[in-house]
C-alpha positions in Angstrom: -18.4 -56.4 42.2 -20.0 -59.4 43.9 -17.5 -59.2 46.8 -17.9 -55.5 47.1 -21.7 -55.9 47.2 -21.5 -58.5 50.0 -19.1 -56.3 51.9 -21.4 -53.4 51.6 -24.3 -55.5 52.8 -22.4 -56.9 55.8 -21.2 -53.4 56.9 -24.8 -52.0 56.7 -26.0 -54.9 58.9 -23.3 -54.1 61.4 -24.3 -50.4 61.4 -28.0 -51.4 61.9 -27.1 -53.6 64.9 -24.9 -50.8 66.5 -27.6 -48.2 66.0 -30.1 -50.5 67.7 -27.7 -50.8 70.7 -27.2 -47.1 70.8 -30.9 -46.5 70.9 -31.2 -49.0 73.8 -28.4 -47.3 75.7 -30.0 -43.9 75.2 -33.3 -45.1 76.7 -31.4 -46.4 79.7 -29.7 -43.1 80.0 -33.1 -41.4 80.1 -34.2 -43.7 82.9 -31.0 -42.8 84.8 -31.8 -39.1 84.4 -35.2 -39.6 86.0 -33.7 -41.7 88.8 -31.1 -38.9 89.4 -33.8 -36.3 89.8 -35.8 -38.5 92.1 -32.8 -39.4 94.3 -31.8 -35.7 94.5 -35.3 -34.8 95.6 -35.4 -37.6 98.3 -32.0 -36.5 99.6 -33.3 -32.9 100.0 -36.5 -34.1 101.8 -34.6 -36.3 104.2 -32.2 -33.5 105.1 -35.1 -31.2 105.7 -36.6 -33.8 108.0 -33.4 -34.3 109.9 -33.0 -37.9 108.7 -29.3 -37.5 107.8 -28.6 -41.2 107.9 -31.2 -41.9 105.2 -29.9 -39.0 103.2 -26.4 -40.4 103.3 -27.6 -43.8 102.1 -29.5 -42.3 99.2 -26.5 -40.1 98.3 -24.3 -43.2 98.1 -26.8 -44.9 95.8 -27.0 -41.8 93.7 -23.2 -41.7 93.4 -23.0 -45.3 92.3 -25.8 -44.8 89.8 -24.1 -41.7 88.3 -20.9 -43.8 87.8 -22.9 -46.5 86.1 -24.6 -43.8 84.0 -21.3 -42.3 83.0 -20.0 -45.8 81.9 -23.2 -46.3 79.9 -22.7 -42.9 78.2 -19.1 -43.8 77.4 -20.2 -47.1 75.8 -22.8 -45.2 73.7 -20.2 -42.7 72.5 -17.8 -45.5 71.6 -20.6 -47.3 69.6 -21.4 -44.0 67.8 -17.8 -43.7 66.8 -17.8 -47.2 65.4 -21.0 -46.6 63.5 -19.5 -43.4 62.0 -16.4 -45.3 60.9 -18.5 -48.1 59.4 -20.5 -45.5 57.5 -17.2 -44.0 56.2 -16.1 -47.5 55.1 -19.5 -48.0 53.3 -19.2 -44.6 51.5 -15.6 -45.5 50.5 -16.8 -48.9 49.1 -19.5 -47.1 47.1 -16.9 -44.6 45.8 -14.6 -47.4 44.7 -17.5 -49.1 42.9 -17.9 -45.8 41.0 -14.1 -45.2 40.5 -13.2 -48.7 39.3 -15.0 -48.4 35.9 -13.5 -44.9 35.4 -10.0 -46.3 36.1 -10.5 -49.0 33.5 -11.7 -46.5 31.0 -8.6 -44.3 31.6 -6.4 -47.4 31.1 -8.0 -48.0 27.7 -7.5 -44.3 26.8 -3.9 -44.5 27.9 -3.4 -47.5 25.6 -4.9 -45.6 22.7 -2.7 -42.6 23.4 0.4 -44.7 23.6 -0.1 -45.7 20.0 -0.2 -42.0 18.9 2.7 -40.8 21.1 5.2 -40.0 18.3 2.8 -37.9 16.3 1.3 -36.3 19.4 4.7 -35.3 20.7 5.5 -33.6 17.4 2.3 -31.7 17.4 2.8 -30.6 21.1 6.3 -29.3 20.2 5.0 -27.3 17.3 2.2 -25.8 19.4 4.7 -24.9 22.2 7.0 -23.2 19.7 4.2 -21.3 18.1 2.8 -20.1 21.4 6.3 -19.0 22.5 6.8 -16.9 19.3 3.4 -15.3 19.8 4.2 -14.3 23.4 7.6 -12.9 22.5 6.2 -10.9 19.6 3.4 -9.6 21.8 5.9 -8.4 24.5 4.0 -10.4 27.1 5.8 -11.1 30.3 5.7 -14.9 30.8 7.0 -14.7 34.3 3.7 -15.4 36.1 5.4 -16.3 39.4 5.6 -12.7 40.6 2.2 -11.4 41.5 1.9 -8.0 43.0 -0.1 -7.8 46.2 -2.0 -4.7 47.1 -2.0 -4.0 50.8 -4.9 -1.8 52.0 -5.1 0.2 55.2 -6.7 -2.6 57.2 -3.9 -4.9 56.2 -1.3 -2.3 57.1 -3.0 -1.8 60.5 -3.0 -5.6 61.1 0.7 -5.8 60.2 1.5 -2.9 62.5 -0.4 -4.5 65.4 1.5 -7.8 64.8 4.8 -5.9 64.7 4.0 -4.1 67.9 3.0 -7.4 69.6 6.2 -9.0 68.5 8.2 -6.1 69.8 6.4 -6.3 73.2 7.1 -10.0 73.4 10.8 -9.4 72.6 11.0 -6.7 75.3 9.4 -9.1 77.8 12.0 -11.8 77.0 15.0 -9.4 77.4 16.5 -9.3 80.9 16.3 -6.1 82.9 19.5 -4.0 83.0 21.0 -3.9 86.5 21.1 -0.6 88.2 24.9 -0.7 88.6 25.3 -0.8 84.8 22.8 2.0 84.3 24.7 4.2 86.8 28.0 3.3 85.2 26.6 4.1 81.8 25.3 7.5 83.0 28.8 8.3 84.4 30.5 7.3 81.2 28.1 9.5 79.2 28.9 12.4 81.5 32.6 11.9 81.0 32.1 11.7 77.2 30.1 14.9 77.3 32.9 16.7 79.2 35.6 15.4 76.8 33.5 16.3 73.8 32.9 19.8 75.1 36.6 20.2 75.8 37.4 19.2 72.3 34.9 21.8 71.0 36.6 24.5 73.1 40.0 23.5 71.9 38.8 23.6 68.3 37.3 27.0 68.9 
């Protein structure tokens, strides 16, 4: 418990330091935002006055400042991730402090049960036999694995839509039949019709 308490204290101190740095970076980002607005305004003014050279210089400064601001934001996000992970570790440490006594109690219960295993096994067997007889005599179906599912109209509509969608996808994946095969197929069907009609006439 002493080691766990020290670990909990150290992690909390680390989280406090990280949060302080995050606050500092956010204040810097706010200053960058103000500078961005001012630079953009100055660029617009210089362009209106025809001072394109000055506008280009300010634009380059603004570009460099935005890159620096982006790096600052990335550092802030990274620190926030670290703080979240440290918080998770702290919560896990607190959870382990709660679980450890419970585990020890379960071990003691297991030891007590192990002494009564022979008699407990016999009692469980008798209970199982008795319950089985009751179920059989009551004509209760013990096969609980099969559960009937009622499908309403909305569910059927959804299933129909899914089926239609799958059919459309299958049709899109199938290659188109060449025109030569279609014409041959039509010719074959025509010959079959002539032969079949001839057979009908012969039979008549």
